[in-house]
C-alpha positions in Angstrom: 4.8 6.0 -10.2 3.8 4.2 -13.3 2.0 1.5 -11.2 0.0 4.3 -9.4 -1.0 5.9 -12.7 -2.1 2.5 -14.1 -4.0 1.7 -10.9 -5.7 5.2 -11.0 -6.9 4.8 -14.5 -8.1 1.2 -14.1 -10.0 2.0 -10.9 -11.4 5.3 -12.2 -12.4 3.5 -15.5 -14.1 0.7 -13.6 -16.1 3.1 -11.4 -17.0 5.3 -14.4 -18.1 2.3 -16.4 -20.3 1.0 -13.5 -21.8 4.5 -13.1 -22.5 4.8 -16.9 -24.1 1.4 -17.0 -26.3 2.2 -13.9 -27.3 5.6 -15.2 -28.3 4.1 -18.5 -30.3 1.4 -16.7 -31.9 3.9 -14.4 -33.3 5.7 -17.5 -34.2 2.7 -19.6 -34.9 -0.4 -17.5 -38.4 -1.0 -16.1 -36.9 -3.4 -13.5 -34.9 -0.5 -12.0 -38.0 1.7 -11.9 -39.6 -1.1 -9.8 -36.5 -1.4 -7.7 -36.5 2.3 -6.8 -40.2 1.9 -5.8 -39.3 -1.1 -3.7 -36.6 0.9 -1.9 -39.2 3.6 -1.2 -37.7 6.3 -3.5 -39.9 8.5 -5.7 -39.6 8.0 -9.5 -38.0 11.4 -10.1 -35.1 10.5 -7.8 -34.1 7.8 -10.2 -33.8 10.3 -13.0 -31.9 12.8 -10.8 -29.5 10.1 -9.7 -28.8 9.1 -13.3 -28.0 12.6 -14.4 -25.8 13.1 -11.4 -23.9 9.9 -12.2 -23.4 11.0 -15.8 -22.0 14.4 -14.6 -19.8 12.6 -12.0 -18.3 10.4 -14.7 -17.4 13.3 -16.9 -15.8 15.1 -13.9 -13.7 12.1 -13.0 -12.6 11.2 -16.5 -11.7 14.7 -17.9 -8.2 15.6 -16.6 -8.7 19.4 -17.1 -11.5 19.5 -14.5 -10.2 21.3 -11.3 -9.3 19.2 -8.4 -11.9 20.8 -6.1 -14.7 19.7 -8.5 -13.2 16.1 -8.7 -13.3 16.1 -4.8 -17.0 16.8 -4.9 -17.6 14.0 -7.5 -15.7 11.5 -5.3 -17.7 12.7 -2.3 -21.0 12.4 -4.2 -20.2 8.9 -5.4 -19.2 7.9 -1.9 -22.4 9.1 -0.4 -24.3 7.3 -3.2 -22.7 4.0 -2.5 -23.1 4.2 1.3 -26.7 5.3 0.8 -27.4 2.4 -1.6 -25.9 0.0 0.9 -28.1 1.3 3.7 -31.2 1.3 1.5 -30.7 -2.3 0.4 -30.1 -3.5 4.0 -33.2 -1.6 5.3 -35.3 -3.0 2.5 -34.2 -6.6 3.5 -32.6 -7.2 0.1 -30.3 -10.2 -0.5 -26.7 -9.8 0.6 -25.5 -9.6 -3.1 -27.6 -6.5 -3.6 -26.3 -5.0 -0.3 -22.6 -5.8 -0.9 -22.2 -4.5 -4.4 -22.3 -0.8 -3.4 -19.6 -1.5 -0.8 -17.4 -3.2 -3.5 -17.8 -0.2 -5.7 -17.0 2.1 -2.8 -13.8 0.1 -2.3 -12.8 0.6 -6.0 -13.7 4.3 -5.7 -11.5 4.6 -2.6 -8.5 3.2 -4.5 -9.2 5.7 -7.3 -9.4 8.5 -4.9 -6.1 7.8 -3.1 -4.2 7.1 -6.3 -5.6 10.4 -7.7 -4.1 12.2 -4.7 -0.8 10.4 -5.0 -0.5 11.4 -8.6 -1.4 15.0 -7.7 1.3 15.0 -5.0 3.8 13.8 -7.6 2.9 16.6 -9.9 1.9 14.3 -12.8 0.0 15.7 -15.7 -2.3 12.7 -15.8 -4.7 14.4 -13.5 -5.8 18.0 -13.0 -3.7 20.0 -10.5 -4.8 23.2 -8.8 
């Protein structure tokens, strides 16, 4: 079970770090403002997405958050990554831009499944309802 706990915290930490970095960039980098326009999104969506990512990171990292809320954060991040992949492919972006959301989705998936394994084991490392 120790391996599962380590895997959970590493993958959850990686996803959280990536989401924090992207949220910060969404709010501060002019290049990302242009990228959102390139993808056809309105500017306000960039800000909404940054706030949602910040909230999702808090939900994933705080063990006391109820499991049902964590499920919604995982779902929201999953939709975000799939949507980012589709948007980049539809815009004709390079493969590197298109693949990164899928890589992040894979890491998120590992976090999700290890979270549920820890919950099933009754560990206190994650919230249990």
